[in-house]
N, CA and C atoms as a LAMMPS dump frame, in Angstrom:
ITEM: TIMESTEP
0
ITEM: NUMBER OF ATOMS
594
ITEM: BOX BOUNDS ff ff ff
-5.0000000000000000e+02 5.0000000000000000e+02
-5.0000000000000000e+02 5.0000000000000000e+02
-5.0000000000000000e+02 5.0000000000000000e+02
ITEM: ATOMS id mol type element x y z
1 1 1 N -100.941 -196.506 -120.495
2 1 2 C -101.121 -195.474 -121.438
3 1 3 C -102.44 -194.754 -121.196
4 2 1 N -103.449 -195.526 -120.882
5 2 2 C -104.705 -194.916 -120.58
6 2 3 C -104.574 -193.959 -119.414
7 3 1 N -103.826 -194.356 -118.453
8 3 2 C -103.641 -193.558 -117.276
9 3 3 C -102.91 -192.277 -117.619
10 4 1 N -101.947 -192.388 -118.486
11 4 2 C -101.181 -191.215 -118.894
12 4 3 C -102.072 -190.244 -119.672
13 5 1 N -102.916 -190.725 -120.554
14 5 2 C -103.811 -189.874 -121.338
15 5 3 C -104.802 -189.203 -120.417
16 6 1 N -105.294 -189.964 -119.464
17 6 2 C -106.247 -189.387 -118.519
18 6 3 C -105.568 -188.331 -117.694
19 7 1 N -104.351 -188.541 -117.335
20 7 2 C -103.612 -187.55 -116.549
21 7 3 C -103.383 -186.304 -117.376
22 8 1 N -103.041 -186.517 -118.629
23 8 2 C -102.796 -185.384 -119.52
24 8 3 C -104.077 -184.572 -119.693
25 9 1 N -105.187 -185.247 -119.899
26 9 2 C -106.474 -184.545 -120.034
27 9 3 C -106.843 -183.819 -118.75
28 10 1 N -106.568 -184.452 -117.636
29 10 2 C -106.871 -183.825 -116.351
30 10 3 C -106.01 -182.601 -116.156
31 11 1 N -104.753 -182.677 -116.597
32 11 2 C -103.844 -181.536 -116.459
33 11 3 C -104.307 -180.394 -117.344
34 12 1 N -104.783 -180.73 -118.55
35 12 2 C -105.246 -179.685 -119.463
36 12 3 C -106.514 -179.033 -118.921
37 13 1 N -107.389 -179.811 -118.384
38 13 2 C -108.616 -179.268 -117.809
39 13 3 C -108.285 -178.384 -116.628
40 14 1 N -107.326 -178.808 -115.829
41 14 2 C -106.929 -178.007 -114.673
42 14 3 C -106.306 -176.709 -115.125
43 15 1 N -105.507 -176.755 -116.203
44 15 2 C -104.867 -175.537 -116.714
45 15 3 C -105.928 -174.583 -117.233
46 16 1 N -106.943 -175.118 -117.929
47 16 2 C -108.022 -174.273 -118.444
48 16 3 C -108.803 -173.663 -117.305
49 17 1 N -109.034 -174.453 -116.268
50 17 2 C -109.756 -173.953 -115.106
51 17 3 C -108.969 -172.874 -114.403
52 18 1 N -107.657 -173.077 -114.285
53 18 2 C -106.794 -172.079 -113.643
54 18 3 C -106.785 -170.806 -114.473
55 19 1 N -106.72 -170.961 -115.794
56 19 2 C -106.707 -169.785 -116.677
57 19 3 C -108.021 -169.015 -116.532
58 20 1 N -109.112 -169.759 -116.451
59 20 2 C -110.401 -169.094 -116.307
60 20 3 C -110.517 -168.413 -114.968
61 21 1 N -109.964 -169.033 -113.949
62 21 2 C -110.026 -168.442 -112.625
63 21 3 C -109.071 -167.272 -112.501
64 22 1 N -108 -167.282 -113.278
65 22 2 C -107.027 -166.201 -113.219
66 22 3 C -107.571 -164.909 -113.831
67 23 1 N -108.592 -165.016 -114.646
68 23 2 C -109.156 -163.809 -115.263
69 23 3 C -109.629 -162.863 -114.194
70 24 1 N -109.37 -161.604 -114.391
71 24 2 C -109.738 -160.581 -113.425
72 24 3 C -111.194 -160.175 -113.65
73 25 1 N -112.035 -160.277 -112.653
74 25 2 C -113.44 -159.901 -112.831
75 25 3 C -113.578 -158.416 -113.176
76 26 1 N -112.634 -157.59 -112.783
77 26 2 C -112.66 -156.165 -113.113
78 26 3 C -112.567 -155.944 -114.607
79 27 1 N -111.808 -156.814 -115.3
80 27 2 C -111.686 -156.677 -116.753
81 27 3 C -113.03 -156.933 -117.426
82 28 1 N -113.779 -157.894 -116.896
83 28 2 C -115.109 -158.159 -117.444
84 28 3 C -116.03 -156.943 -117.273
85 29 1 N -115.947 -156.334 -116.123
86 29 2 C -116.772 -155.147 -115.841
87 29 3 C -116.369 -154.006 -116.757
88 30 1 N -115.064 -153.797 -116.925
89 30 2 C -114.572 -152.729 -117.797
90 30 3 C -115.034 -152.989 -119.227
91 31 1 N -114.88 -154.242 -119.675
92 31 2 C -115.291 -154.596 -121.038
93 31 3 C -116.796 -154.383 -121.218
94 32 1 N -117.579 -154.797 -120.249
95 32 2 C -119.04 -154.619 -120.326
96 32 3 C -119.393 -153.141 -120.334
97 33 1 N -118.677 -152.356 -119.533
98 33 2 C -118.919 -150.909 -119.495
99 33 3 C -118.588 -150.259 -120.831
100 34 1 N -117.489 -150.675 -121.418
101 34 2 C -117.078 -150.147 -122.721
102 34 3 C -118.12 -150.466 -123.782
103 35 1 N -118.571 -151.699 -123.801
104 35 2 C -119.585 -152.114 -124.767
105 35 3 C -120.881 -151.345 -124.557
106 36 1 N -121.239 -151.132 -123.301
107 36 2 C -122.454 -150.381 -122.983
108 36 3 C -122.341 -148.936 -123.458
109 37 1 N -121.175 -148.306 -123.244
110 37 2 C -120.961 -146.925 -123.697
111 37 3 C -121.025 -146.834 -125.224
112 38 1 N -120.413 -147.802 -125.886
113 38 2 C -120.452 -147.807 -127.35
114 38 3 C -121.882 -147.956 -127.854
115 39 1 N -122.641 -148.841 -127.224
116 39 2 C -124.036 -149.037 -127.626
117 39 3 C -124.861 -147.779 -127.342
118 40 1 N -124.62 -147.152 -126.195
119 40 2 C -125.323 -145.912 -125.85
120 40 3 C -124.985 -144.808 -126.845
121 41 1 N -123.726 -144.687 -127.209
122 41 2 C -123.302 -143.679 -128.182
123 41 3 C -123.949 -143.941 -129.537
124 42 1 N -124.019 -145.205 -129.936
125 42 2 C -124.639 -145.551 -131.209
126 42 3 C -126.127 -145.19 -131.196
127 43 1 N -126.799 -145.519 -130.12
128 43 2 C -128.229 -145.205 -129.99
129 43 3 C -128.444 -143.684 -130.009
130 44 1 N -127.56 -142.951 -129.306
131 44 2 C -127.675 -141.489 -129.265
132 44 3 C -127.464 -140.879 -130.657
133 45 1 N -126.459 -141.395 -131.398
134 45 2 C -126.22 -140.898 -132.761
135 45 3 C -127.438 -141.135 -133.643
136 46 1 N -128.026 -142.303 -133.518
137 46 2 C -129.214 -142.636 -134.305
138 46 3 C -130.389 -141.723 -133.93
139 47 1 N -130.564 -141.51 -132.628
140 47 2 C -131.64 -140.624 -132.171
141 47 3 C -131.406 -139.197 -132.668
142 48 1 N -130.157 -138.709 -132.577
143 48 2 C -129.825 -137.361 -133.056
144 48 3 C -130.098 -137.238 -134.557
145 49 1 N -129.761 -138.27 -135.299
146 49 2 C -130.003 -138.254 -136.744
147 49 3 C -131.499 -138.169 -137.027
148 50 1 N -132.296 -138.966 -136.312
149 50 2 C -133.738 -138.954 -136.518
150 50 3 C -134.356 -137.613 -136.117
151 51 1 N -133.873 -137.043 -135.021
152 51 2 C -134.383 -135.731 -134.575
153 51 3 C -134.045 -134.667 -135.614
154 52 1 N -132.802 -134.676 -136.112
155 52 2 C -132.398 -133.695 -137.126
156 52 3 C -133.231 -133.851 -138.391
157 53 1 N -133.502 -135.077 -138.773
158 53 2 C -134.317 -135.33 -139.964
159 53 3 C -135.748 -134.836 -139.741
160 54 1 N -136.286 -135.101 -138.565
161 54 2 C -137.649 -134.642 -138.252
162 54 3 C -137.716 -133.117 -138.242
163 55 1 N -136.676 -132.463 -137.707
164 55 2 C -136.643 -130.996 -137.703
165 55 3 C -136.604 -130.445 -139.118
166 56 1 N -135.772 -131.055 -139.967
167 56 2 C -135.696 -130.601 -141.361
168 56 3 C -137.056 -130.731 -142.044
169 57 1 N -137.718 -131.871 -141.81
170 57 2 C -139.035 -132.083 -142.411
171 57 3 C -140.044 -131.063 -141.88
172 58 1 N -140.02 -130.821 -140.568
173 58 2 C -140.947 -129.856 -139.962
174 58 3 C -140.675 -128.453 -140.492
175 59 1 N -139.4 -128.071 -140.57
176 59 2 C -139.054 -126.747 -141.093
177 59 3 C -139.524 -126.589 -142.534
178 60 1 N -139.394 -127.645 -143.322
179 60 2 C -139.835 -127.591 -144.714
180 60 3 C -141.352 -127.449 -144.791
181 61 1 N -142.055 -128.199 -143.947
182 61 2 C -143.521 -128.108 -143.941
183 61 3 C -143.974 -126.712 -143.519
184 62 1 N -143.304 -126.138 -142.522
185 62 2 C -143.647 -124.782 -142.071
186 62 3 C -143.386 -123.783 -143.184
187 63 1 N -142.238 -123.912 -143.833
188 63 2 C -141.909 -122.996 -144.934
189 63 3 C -142.923 -123.127 -146.065
190 64 1 N -143.307 -124.361 -146.392
191 64 2 C -144.308 -124.578 -147.442
192 64 3 C -145.655 -123.974 -147.054
193 65 1 N -146.049 -124.172 -145.778
194 65 2 C -147.331 -123.633 -145.314
195 65 3 C -147.325 -122.108 -145.336
196 66 1 N -146.2 -121.511 -144.918
197 66 2 C -146.106 -120.039 -144.945
198 66 3 C -146.171 -119.513 -146.374
199 67 1 N -145.493 -120.197 -147.268
200 67 2 C -145.51 -119.772 -148.673
201 67 3 C -146.926 -119.85 -149.221
202 68 1 N -147.602 -120.97 -148.938
203 68 2 C -148.965 -121.145 -149.419
204 68 3 C -149.895 -120.087 -148.822
205 69 1 N -149.741 -119.831 -147.516
206 69 2 C -150.574 -118.817 -146.864
207 69 3 C -150.312 -117.439 -147.454
208 70 1 N -149.047 -117.153 -147.734
209 70 2 C -148.708 -115.872 -148.355
210 70 3 C -149.329 -115.728 -149.732
211 71 1 N -149.294 -116.811 -150.5
212 71 2 C -149.898 -116.787 -151.831
213 71 3 C -151.41 -116.616 -151.735
214 72 1 N -152.032 -117.327 -150.779
215 72 2 C -153.477 -117.212 -150.611
216 72 3 C -153.859 -115.811 -150.141
217 73 1 N -153.046 -115.257 -149.236
218 73 2 C -153.32 -113.91 -148.742
219 73 3 C -153.194 -112.902 -149.878
220 74 1 N -152.153 -113.041 -150.685
221 74 2 C -151.963 -112.125 -151.811
222 74 3 C -153.129 -112.253 -152.789
223 75 1 N -153.57 -113.476 -153.028
224 75 2 C -154.708 -113.69 -153.919
225 75 3 C -155.984 -113.088 -153.357
226 76 1 N -156.187 -113.268 -152.052
227 76 2 C -157.377 -112.707 -151.406
228 76 3 C -157.336 -111.183 -151.433
229 77 1 N -156.163 -110.607 -151.186
230 77 2 C -156.032 -109.151 -151.224
231 77 3 C -156.314 -108.625 -152.628
232 78 1 N -155.846 -109.348 -153.62
233 78 2 C -156.087 -108.94 -155.001
234 78 3 C -157.578 -109.007 -155.306
235 79 1 N -158.233 -110.094 -154.849
236 79 2 C -159.668 -110.246 -155.068
237 79 3 C -160.455 -109.134 -154.382
238 80 1 N -160.068 -108.811 -153.148
239 80 2 C -160.756 -107.744 -152.408
240 80 3 C -160.533 -106.407 -153.092
241 81 1 N -159.308 -106.148 -153.51
242 81 2 C -159.019 -104.889 -154.2
243 81 3 C -159.836 -104.785 -155.483
244 82 1 N -159.954 -105.9 -156.198
245 82 2 C -160.746 -105.908 -157.428
246 82 3 C -162.222 -105.669 -157.116
247 83 1 N -162.734 -106.311 -156.071
248 83 2 C -164.133 -106.111 -155.684
249 83 3 C -164.371 -104.66 -155.272
250 84 1 N -163.426 -104.092 -154.534
251 84 2 C -163.57 -102.683 -154.129
252 84 3 C -163.602 -101.774 -155.35
253 85 1 N -162.711 -102.03 -156.297
254 85 2 C -162.666 -101.201 -157.505
255 85 3 C -163.988 -101.304 -158.26
256 86 1 N -164.497 -102.527 -158.409
257 86 2 C -165.764 -102.732 -159.103
258 86 3 C -166.919 -102.035 -158.384
259 87 1 N -166.935 -102.127 -157.051
260 87 2 C -167.992 -101.461 -156.288
261 87 3 C -167.916 -99.945 -156.443
262 88 1 N -166.702 -99.401 -156.393
263 88 2 C -166.539 -97.957 -156.545
264 88 3 C -167.026 -97.502 -157.911
265 89 1 N -166.7 -98.261 -158.94
266 89 2 C -167.159 -97.926 -160.296
267 89 3 C -168.683 -98.026 -160.377
268 90 1 N -169.242 -99.074 -159.793
269 90 2 C -170.692 -99.267 -159.839
270 90 3 C -171.415 -98.149 -159.097
271 91 1 N -170.841 -97.687 -157.995
272 91 2 C -171.477 -96.625 -157.22
273 91 3 C -171.483 -95.3 -157.985
274 92 1 N -170.44 -95.074 -158.788
275 92 2 C -170.372 -93.831 -159.559
276 92 3 C -171.521 -93.733 -160.557
277 93 1 N -171.885 -94.858 -161.125
278 93 2 C -172.913 -94.835 -162.179
279 93 3 C -174.269 -95.364 -161.702
280 94 1 N -174.405 -95.656 -160.422
281 94 2 C -175.643 -96.247 -159.915
282 94 3 C -176.8 -95.261 -159.98
283 95 1 N -177.921 -95.777 -160.403
284 95 2 C -179.158 -94.999 -160.417
285 95 3 C -179.828 -95.173 -159.052
286 96 1 N -180.475 -94.103 -158.588
287 96 2 C -181.141 -94.166 -157.294
288 96 3 C -182.57 -93.647 -157.404
289 97 1 N -183.109 -93.719 -158.584
290 97 2 C -184.423 -93.124 -158.812
291 97 3 C -185.565 -93.954 -158.233
292 98 1 N -185.444 -95.263 -158.311
293 98 2 C -186.51 -96.113 -157.768
294 98 3 C -186.036 -96.739 -156.464
295 99 1 N -187.001 -97.27 -155.764
296 99 2 C -186.695 -97.931 -154.493
297 99 3 C -185.713 -99.083 -154.712
298 100 1 N -185.938 -99.902 -155.731
299 100 2 C -185.081 -101.052 -156.009
300 100 3 C -183.668 -100.609 -156.38
301 101 1 N -183.571 -99.578 -157.199
302 101 2 C -182.252 -99.053 -157.588
303 101 3 C -181.51 -98.519 -156.369
304 102 1 N -182.248 -97.807 -155.516
305 102 2 C -181.599 -97.256 -154.323
306 102 3 C -181.126 -98.373 -153.39
307 103 1 N -181.954 -99.401 -153.198
308 103 2 C -181.563 -100.516 -152.32
309 103 3 C -180.304 -101.184 -152.865
310 104 1 N -180.247 -101.387 -154.169
311 104 2 C -179.051 -101.988 -154.771
312 104 3 C -177.834 -101.085 -154.545
313 105 1 N -178.013 -99.784 -154.762
314 105 2 C -176.931 -98.812 -154.523
315 105 3 C -176.471 -98.874 -153.058
316 106 1 N -177.419 -98.838 -152.147
317 106 2 C -177.088 -98.823 -150.721
318 106 3 C -176.387 -100.115 -150.297
319 107 1 N -176.817 -101.251 -150.852
320 107 2 C -176.153 -102.533 -150.525
321 107 3 C -174.696 -102.529 -151.021
322 108 1 N -174.47 -101.99 -152.199
323 108 2 C -173.099 -101.908 -152.727
324 108 3 C -172.257 -100.986 -151.864
325 109 1 N -172.835 -99.876 -151.46
326 109 2 C -172.096 -98.94 -150.598
327 109 3 C -171.787 -99.594 -149.251
328 110 1 N -172.759 -100.32 -148.692
329 110 2 C -172.548 -101.027 -147.423
330 110 3 C -171.465 -102.099 -147.579
331 111 1 N -171.457 -102.792 -148.709
332 111 2 C -170.426 -103.821 -148.949
333 111 3 C -169.049 -103.186 -149.056
334 112 1 N -168.959 -102.048 -149.716
335 112 2 C -167.68 -101.346 -149.823
336 112 3 C -167.18 -100.943 -148.437
337 113 1 N -168.074 -100.467 -147.603
338 113 2 C -167.698 -100.102 -146.236
339 113 3 C -167.312 -101.344 -145.427
340 114 1 N -168 -102.45 -145.678
341 114 2 C -167.66 -103.706 -145.003
342 114 3 C -166.238 -104.152 -145.372
343 115 1 N -165.868 -103.994 -146.642
344 115 2 C -164.51 -104.355 -147.072
345 115 3 C -163.473 -103.453 -146.411
346 116 1 N -163.777 -102.179 -146.303
347 116 2 C -162.847 -101.261 -145.616
348 116 3 C -162.693 -101.655 -144.154
349 117 1 N -163.797 -102.018 -143.503
350 117 2 C -163.746 -102.442 -142.099
351 117 3 C -162.946 -103.736 -141.959
352 118 1 N -163.097 -104.655 -142.901
353 118 2 C -162.338 -105.917 -142.858
354 118 3 C -160.847 -105.637 -142.986
355 119 1 N -160.496 -104.665 -143.796
356 119 2 C -159.09 -104.295 -143.947
357 119 3 C -158.543 -103.747 -142.627
358 120 1 N -159.337 -102.937 -141.946
359 120 2 C -158.924 -102.414 -140.636
360 120 3 C -158.774 -103.546 -139.624
361 121 1 N -159.718 -104.493 -139.648
362 121 2 C -159.662 -105.634 -138.733
363 121 3 C -158.401 -106.461 -138.966
364 122 1 N -158.006 -106.595 -140.228
365 122 2 C -156.797 -107.363 -140.558
366 122 3 C -155.536 -106.632 -140.104
367 123 1 N -155.575 -105.307 -140.087
368 123 2 C -154.405 -104.528 -139.677
369 123 3 C -154.282 -104.433 -138.159
370 124 1 N -155.385 -104.585 -137.445
371 124 2 C -155.404 -104.373 -135.993
372 124 3 C -154.357 -105.182 -135.228
373 125 1 N -154.15 -106.464 -135.523
374 125 2 C -153.161 -107.226 -134.743
375 125 3 C -151.731 -106.715 -134.871
376 126 1 N -151.44 -105.936 -135.899
377 126 2 C -150.079 -105.439 -136.082
378 126 3 C -149.852 -104.117 -135.36
379 127 1 N -150.885 -103.591 -134.731
380 127 2 C -150.777 -102.298 -134.048
381 127 3 C -150.107 -102.442 -132.687
382 128 1 N -149.54 -101.341 -132.189
383 128 2 C -149.01 -101.366 -130.821
384 128 3 C -150.144 -101.652 -129.831
385 129 1 N -149.821 -102.341 -128.769
386 129 2 C -150.832 -102.747 -127.782
387 129 3 C -151.573 -101.546 -127.194
388 130 1 N -150.89 -100.426 -127.036
389 130 2 C -151.506 -99.242 -126.442
390 130 3 C -152.655 -98.703 -127.289
391 131 1 N -152.6 -98.918 -128.587
392 131 2 C -153.631 -98.397 -129.492
393 131 3 C -154.756 -99.395 -129.737
394 132 1 N -154.604 -100.608 -129.266
395 132 2 C -155.563 -101.663 -129.601
396 132 3 C -156.937 -101.448 -128.979
397 133 1 N -157.01 -100.943 -127.753
398 133 2 C -158.303 -100.777 -127.07
399 133 3 C -159.283 -99.935 -127.877
400 134 1 N -158.909 -98.701 -128.243
401 134 2 C -159.839 -97.877 -129.022
402 134 3 C -160.169 -98.484 -130.39
403 135 1 N -159.195 -99.12 -130.999
404 135 2 C -159.427 -99.723 -132.319
405 135 3 C -160.394 -100.891 -132.19
406 136 1 N -160.178 -101.763 -131.209
407 136 2 C -161.085 -102.901 -131.016
408 136 3 C -162.508 -102.422 -130.741
409 137 1 N -162.65 -101.391 -129.909
410 137 2 C -163.972 -100.838 -129.615
411 137 3 C -164.581 -100.24 -130.883
412 138 1 N -163.763 -99.526 -131.657
413 138 2 C -164.241 -98.943 -132.907
414 138 3 C -164.702 -100 -133.896
415 139 1 N -163.963 -101.107 -133.968
416 139 2 C -164.347 -102.192 -134.882
417 139 3 C -165.665 -102.837 -134.454
418 140 1 N -165.874 -102.95 -133.143
419 140 2 C -167.148 -103.49 -132.655
420 140 3 C -168.299 -102.549 -133.027
421 141 1 N -168.062 -101.241 -132.872
422 141 2 C -169.086 -100.253 -133.245
423 141 3 C -169.4 -100.345 -134.743
424 142 1 N -168.349 -100.494 -135.542
425 142 2 C -168.529 -100.582 -136.994
426 142 3 C -169.373 -101.802 -137.351
427 143 1 N -169.071 -102.941 -136.729
428 143 2 C -169.846 -104.16 -137.007
429 143 3 C -171.316 -103.967 -136.635
430 144 1 N -171.553 -103.336 -135.481
431 144 2 C -172.937 -103.112 -135.051
432 144 3 C -173.658 -102.177 -136.024
433 145 1 N -172.986 -101.106 -136.452
434 145 2 C -173.601 -100.158 -137.386
435 145 3 C -173.856 -100.829 -138.743
436 146 1 N -172.938 -101.67 -139.165
437 146 2 C -173.117 -102.361 -140.443
438 146 3 C -174.337 -103.284 -140.377
439 147 1 N -174.461 -104.043 -139.276
440 147 2 C -175.627 -104.921 -139.115
441 147 3 C -176.922 -104.103 -139.123
442 148 1 N -176.871 -102.944 -138.503
443 148 2 C -178.043 -102.074 -138.461
444 148 3 C -178.428 -101.61 -139.871
445 149 1 N -177.435 -101.215 -140.657
446 149 2 C -177.7 -100.775 -142.03
447 149 3 C -178.305 -101.912 -142.843
448 150 1 N -177.712 -103.09 -142.765
449 150 2 C -178.208 -104.245 -143.526
450 150 3 C -179.63 -104.598 -143.083
451 151 1 N -179.883 -104.547 -141.782
452 151 2 C -181.234 -104.818 -141.275
453 151 3 C -182.251 -103.826 -141.817
454 152 1 N -181.861 -102.548 -141.857
455 152 2 C -182.756 -101.518 -142.392
456 152 3 C -183.012 -101.746 -143.873
457 153 1 N -181.972 -102.121 -144.624
458 153 2 C -182.151 -102.406 -146.052
459 153 3 C -183.058 -103.617 -146.261
460 154 1 N -182.902 -104.631 -145.422
461 154 2 C -183.759 -105.81 -145.525
462 154 3 C -185.22 -105.431 -145.281
463 155 1 N -185.444 -104.589 -144.283
464 155 2 C -186.806 -104.133 -143.994
465 155 3 C -187.367 -103.307 -145.147
466 156 1 N -186.508 -102.462 -145.719
467 156 2 C -186.948 -101.6 -146.817
468 156 3 C -187.289 -102.42 -148.06
469 157 1 N -186.602 -103.554 -148.213
470 157 2 C -186.891 -104.433 -149.349
471 157 3 C -188.306 -104.987 -149.276
472 158 1 N -188.806 -105.121 -148.065
473 158 2 C -190.182 -105.588 -147.873
474 158 3 C -191.098 -104.372 -147.986
475 159 1 N -192.354 -104.613 -148.079
476 159 2 C -193.297 -103.493 -148.076
477 159 3 C -193.367 -102.936 -146.661
478 160 1 N -193.012 -101.678 -146.529
479 160 2 C -193.066 -101.033 -145.217
480 160 3 C -194.015 -99.851 -145.292
481 161 1 N -194.426 -99.444 -144.131
482 161 2 C -195.335 -98.297 -144.072
483 161 3 C -194.56 -96.994 -144.02
484 162 1 N -193.236 -97.09 -143.846
485 162 2 C -192.416 -95.886 -143.778
486 162 3 C -192.358 -95.237 -145.165
487 163 1 N -192.582 -93.924 -145.244
488 163 2 C -192.5 -93.267 -146.55
489 163 3 C -191.108 -93.446 -147.157
490 164 1 N -191.078 -93.598 -148.486
491 164 2 C -189.837 -93.845 -149.214
492 164 3 C -188.79 -92.781 -148.932
493 165 1 N -189.164 -91.513 -148.945
494 165 2 C -188.191 -90.426 -148.753
495 165 3 C -187.567 -90.47 -147.361
496 166 1 N -188.362 -90.75 -146.335
497 166 2 C -187.781 -90.805 -144.989
498 166 3 C -186.937 -92.06 -144.813
499 167 1 N -187.326 -93.184 -145.42
500 167 2 C -186.537 -94.417 -145.351
501 167 3 C -185.183 -94.203 -146.02
502 168 1 N -185.209 -93.556 -147.178
503 168 2 C -183.962 -93.281 -147.907
504 168 3 C -183.053 -92.359 -147.083
505 169 1 N -183.615 -91.345 -146.481
506 169 2 C -182.837 -90.412 -145.656
507 169 3 C -182.243 -91.132 -144.447
508 170 1 N -183.029 -92.033 -143.849
509 170 2 C -182.557 -92.797 -142.689
510 170 3 C -181.359 -93.681 -143.075
511 171 1 N -181.465 -94.36 -144.203
512 171 2 C -180.367 -95.231 -144.653
513 171 3 C -179.143 -94.401 -145.023
514 172 1 N -179.357 -93.295 -145.727
515 172 2 C -178.229 -92.416 -146.072
516 172 3 C -177.495 -91.957 -144.818
517 173 1 N -178.257 -91.616 -143.795
518 173 2 C -177.659 -91.156 -142.528
519 173 3 C -176.84 -92.292 -141.895
520 174 1 N -177.421 -93.498 -141.863
521 174 2 C -176.714 -94.633 -141.257
522 174 3 C -175.447 -94.985 -142.046
523 175 1 N -175.523 -94.934 -143.353
524 175 2 C -174.335 -95.203 -144.172
525 175 3 C -173.26 -94.143 -143.933
526 176 1 N -173.665 -92.899 -143.813
527 176 2 C -172.702 -91.817 -143.546
528 176 3 C -172.054 -91.981 -142.18
529 177 1 N -172.857 -92.344 -141.178
530 177 2 C -172.313 -92.571 -139.828
531 177 3 C -171.314 -93.743 -139.853
532 178 1 N -171.665 -94.796 -140.575
533 178 2 C -170.775 -95.949 -140.687
534 178 3 C -169.462 -95.549 -141.362
535 179 1 N -169.563 -94.787 -142.425
536 179 2 C -168.365 -94.337 -143.136
537 179 3 C -167.494 -93.459 -142.244
538 180 1 N -168.11 -92.554 -141.493
539 180 2 C -167.354 -91.684 -140.581
540 180 3 C -166.652 -92.497 -139.498
541 181 1 N -167.337 -93.521 -138.985
542 181 2 C -166.735 -94.357 -137.94
543 181 3 C -165.536 -95.124 -138.502
544 182 1 N -165.679 -95.623 -139.713
545 182 2 C -164.563 -96.33 -140.352
546 182 3 C -163.392 -95.376 -140.569
547 183 1 N -163.682 -94.164 -141.032
548 183 2 C -162.62 -93.164 -141.216
549 183 3 C -161.928 -92.851 -139.901
550 184 1 N -162.71 -92.735 -138.825
551 184 2 C -162.137 -92.418 -137.514
552 184 3 C -161.237 -93.549 -137.017
553 185 1 N -161.717 -94.782 -137.135
554 185 2 C -160.909 -95.931 -136.686
555 185 3 C -159.679 -96.074 -137.577
556 186 1 N -159.844 -95.842 -138.856
557 186 2 C -158.717 -95.941 -139.792
558 186 3 C -157.647 -94.908 -139.525
559 187 1 N -158.01 -93.799 -138.909
560 187 2 C -157.035 -92.761 -138.591
561 187 3 C -156.42 -92.916 -137.212
562 188 1 N -156.851 -93.927 -136.455
563 188 2 C -156.333 -94.151 -135.111
564 188 3 C -154.882 -94.577 -135.163
565 189 1 N -154.058 -93.854 -134.446
566 189 2 C -152.635 -94.167 -134.293
567 189 3 C -151.979 -94.481 -135.631
568 190 1 N -151.413 -95.671 -135.74
569 190 2 C -150.642 -96.021 -136.934
570 190 3 C -151.473 -96.778 -137.958
571 191 1 N -152.763 -96.909 -137.728
572 191 2 C -153.595 -97.69 -138.644
573 191 3 C -153.956 -96.823 -139.843
574 192 1 N -153.5 -97.221 -140.998
575 192 2 C -153.776 -96.485 -142.212
576 192 3 C -154.281 -97.474 -143.261
577 193 1 N -155.531 -97.329 -143.685
578 193 2 C -156.024 -98.271 -144.697
579 193 3 C -155.302 -98.08 -146.007
580 194 1 N -155.103 -99.18 -146.715
581 194 2 C -154.453 -99.102 -148.024
582 194 3 C -155.463 -98.648 -149.059
583 195 1 N -154.973 -98.062 -150.097
584 195 2 C -155.867 -97.613 -151.159
585 195 3 C -156.18 -98.772 -152.075
586 196 1 N -157.37 -98.796 -152.641
587 196 2 C -157.725 -99.914 -153.513
588 196 3 C -156.924 -99.877 -154.802
589 197 1 N -156.752 -101.049 -155.402
590 197 2 C -156.021 -101.143 -156.671
591 197 3 C -156.832 -100.467 -157.762
592 198 1 N -156.163 -99.825 -158.694
593 198 2 C -156.848 -99.132 -159.776
594 198 3 C -156.657 -99.871 -161.063
């Protein structure tokens, strides 16, 4: 009986071995390839999902940043328009009888011109490329003239040996030249300064 059981076990082991050997190695390769493709597809779907999510988040952040920048720009434009209006009103009623009154008047006028120049500078990037050269040169001239006016006012604030009447005439001339240059640059091509808020 022992011999028979051993024979039976040996026969079963041989059958299992034959069954294992009968397996086609190509089927294993096909199965492994299928599993690999499924895993690759799963990984790709996950990556696509993450990329789409990252794009949505980035688009939202960009939209939020643009909205915030637009709000800040609108607020800044409103503030500048208000400052321009206040300066224009102050210039209408400004006294120029004393040296101190005139210096205050001239500084306000220079600031108003500076705001107009800043508006032109902000509009410059939207101009056609063909018009940019003269405008850029004009803006550089305006900045130089503005610095010159401010420097002259700073000197006038100190005790100078220059007679008051000639100093005042010199500053008036420089302010007029600055204003004319701003008007000229503002009229270049399509650049048109906006009017201040009333």
